[in-house]
N, C-alpha and C positions, 0 to 999 in steps of 0.2 A: 527474571531480567538482570538484576544486578550483577551477574557471572557475564553481562557482553560489555563487549568495551565501551567506554563513552563517546571516545571521539569516534568510534566507527558509526554509531548511534548518531552524532552530529553528521559525516558526511550521508548516511541516509535522508537523515531531513534533508539537507542540503537538495538531494539527489530528486526528495521530491517535489520540489521546487516544479511545475511544467507550466507549458508554451499554451496553456487553454484554462482559461478561467473559472469553465465548471468544475474541473478536475482538480483545478488549485482550492477550490472552495469545498469539494467531498475529503480532499486528504488536508485540509485544516482544520477538520471536526474531526478527522481521522487521529492526528495530532495531538489535542487537545485531548481526547477520551482515550479510546480505546488502543492505541498505539502503547502507552505504558503500561496493559496488562497480558504483552503477546508474550508469551515462550519463547526461546532462540531459535528452535523452529519455524513457527510463525515469523521470526522475524526471518531468517533466509527466503523465505514465500513470499513474502511483499518484496524482498530483494528480488526475487525473479522477477516478481512483476513489474517493478522500474525499471527493469530491462526493454519493456515496450515499448513502443513508438507512442507517442500521446494519444494519436486518434485513436488506436487499436487500445490503448488502454482507456479512455472515455469512453468506447464503444463497448469492454467487458463490464465495467461498474454501473452504467447506465443500463445495463439489462439487453443490448443490443448483439451480444455473443460471449460465449462461454468457454472456460480452456478444460483441457484436459485434465490436468494436475489437481488432483482434489486439496492438496497441503493449499496450492494456491485458489482456488477456490472457495476455501474456509475463509480465506482474508477478502475475496473481496465478496463475499454475502456480508461480511462487516461493512466494508465500504456502501454498500447497497439499503444497507441497513439505516445511514446518515444522511 
């Protein structure tokens, strides 16, 4: 992860602030632990997840919905485990 631009990482953290408390709580845990271990490919998959509307993102994280992209679902699996 050291090859990733620190300013871009700050942008990702900022974009991770969501309007739903339930989602914010999960993402806080994600940034407190697993996020720092992600590879650049995994970070890109997470960035794609951030393009989802809050309600869709919460549905995916809570297990009510799945996504077709296996890279994104790998990140979702981490989020679901928190």
